[in-house]
Every structure is written in structure tokens, then in C-alpha cells.
Phi, psi and omega in degrees: 000111180257149171248129184289142183301319183300314180294321180296313184292330181279345188234015186302308186294312180296319181294319180295317179296319180294325181298332181296334183245358183278170180288355180290342187235139178292135180229049185285343182213165175306154187308319184280001179237352184272120180297339180260008183298151170284133179235151178289132177255306175199141182055230179262013180275122177242142181226163175290148183299324178257132178237160181258109175272131187250022183241035177297119186056039183284130181190140178051044176059037171219159174208174176299330178291316179294328181287351173292339187095153187302314184297314182290320180295313180296323177296323179293319177299316180296320179298317179300315180298314182295336177272003174104358178288127182233012177239119182239120188253122181230183176193155174301324181299331186271338183069027186259356183308308187296340184289341184281334185301310179281322186298323183253014178301134180089347176271136181301128183302324182287355182273356179214160181249135178248130179240138172219173185220145181263124177273096187267351188285148180270075176211194188268026182298326179253157179293322177268157187263346183291138177237077181289167179292169188299326182293322177293316179298312183295322176302318178292318179303317181299321178293318182293324177277344185058054180218162178268350180205156173244144184284321178218135171235127183247152165276122194274133169060058174277137182233334184283138176292346179251025181302329179298330175281318185289329185248022185299323180300314180291325177298317179296321178296317180295324177297320177295322178294325176295319178297332178277352181085011179278336172224156180261334181202159181219161179178214186220154170255116190263141179225034171195155179294326177295320178294320177298316179300318179294322179296325179296328185268339188277117181300331182295332186287128176248329181222138178236130166272125183226140181276125185211128168200168184284351188257352183075012182286126180056033182248181181272003180161180177295156184303324182294341175263326182285317186301315178301328179289319178298324179292325174297317181298314181297316180296335178279001176086016180263148180278146179237125172255111181280137178225170183063028178298329180259020176062039185054045177087356184290339179260008186304323183258018180231090183302324180294319177294319178299316180298314180296320181296318179295313180301320182295311184290318178300320183288345180296324181076005181239358179260114185287315182221157182233130177246142179226141180277072182297141176238352180219151179301319182300329180292323176297310182299317181294317182296320177299320179295320179294318178294321177301316179294320180295319179294322182293331184260351183266162170293158179310128183261131178291129179281000000 
């Protein structure tokens, strides 16, 4: 099911406003208390507060999700959608693009957000060795997703504090693709404190993927160093998608740590959306319950 770019560009504002009250989105609680509420990410782009990350142990275009097999993975995507999740996070590195075509068939394209990332690094992250420019990558991504546009495209795994200089060519290409309506927003997935600092200062950045939990597990540094940078990014008007909330699965068997991590991130007030690499339906349901409890006990959180 494709949505034409012309129709999308002409109806973005009206469509977003309508989605907030339509049956496409769960409205079980007020917006600031609903774990599935749509929250502002950047500009007029709204996403569900909870997102499904599909790159658990993602490498060489495979992940724990793809290893579930097509039937189980697609069923998991549908369960997430049916439970109100409307943010789906993918990447070329994970090899998860094609699974969404069948899994979300029949669901209105404007009712969910698709995120992907370009693996620009010269290493063995992908099965193939070619590293084409961003326009070539995005054209392929669109075919794999069977869509006319992607909501967010990120430069994947930036670590250098000078990445805005080093990746300027790809940044300029992504901006042109945004102007053409092929993507709605662009940014970076950060994997160092220096890269995060650069993202806070770089005007081109609209959305940042950032690793965050209270324990510093699989993060760019301890929470006391990462959180001030995230607040700078948020204050600059950029959207933050929090990842590694469950420590890349390290807290999976520790309910107290998971509870504390969710309460911590929700309470920061600077993380717009949270993605988790769910592998079971029960994990989706449990995480939503934890976020609901955290929202109920926290002060109103800015979307």
C-alpha cells in the first residue's frame, strides 16, 4: 500500500491532527498519560511515544527479529501495531525493511512512522561492500518498504566529534531528499559523547537516536554525563529517540531494573520517544504497562 508524495505533502497537517482523534490511534488515557499517545518529534512529525526497534543484535543485515523467521516477526509487528505502537525503527544494518510490507498491509501508511538508517561506515557491517551515497540508499529503502516516503532517515552510528564535516556530502543529499518529499526528517544515531555534543550544535540535525538508561549500560558514558547533552539537544528543538532503555536486553530478567529505567527516562522530560527491541508479544505488553505506570506517577512530560 503506497501513499503518493503529492497527497502526503498536501495533507500532512490535517492528517496529523485527524490521526490524534481517529480510530487509528489508541486513546485510552489523556495524551500526557497515554503510553501510546502521539508526541511531537520534530516539526509537524508526530510518532507514538513507544516504538518497536528491530535491530536487537543487528549486524550484517540480520537481527534477533529477522532470526525469528518471517511469520513470527511479521506477527510481532502486527501485534505492536494493534497494541497502539506507531513508530517502527529499522536500518539497512538490520535487514528488516522487507518485513514491513506484508506485516502492515492494509494499515493506512499515514497511521504509522517508519524510520531507517544508512550504514555509511567502511567496514563489514553490511553483507555487500558497496557504500553508495544517501540518494541511492534511500531509493532502495523505499522499494524495500514499498512506500513513497520515510518519516526519518538517520546516518547510522556516528562516533566522531567532527562528523558534521566528515559527512556533509551525505547530509546535503538527505536535505535534498527531504525537499523532494522522499523523507520527512533527518539526523543521526549517536554512539559517542562527542558525537552527541556535535548533534546538539549542528543545525542540520532534526532527530537524534541516543542511548539512555540510568545505569550507563551500552551508553556513550555514565548517565550524569549523557543527560546534560540530551537536554541541550532537546533545548535546541531537536527530537530525541531513546534507545538501549533495557540495556540491549541486559535488564530483560531484572524487573526492578526495567522499572527503574523506564521511570528514569520518562522523568527526564527530554526524550520524545522510546524504542525497544521487542522479541515477544509479552515484552510489548509489559513495557507499555511500565510506561503507563511511569506516566501516571510523573509530572506532566513535555512531548
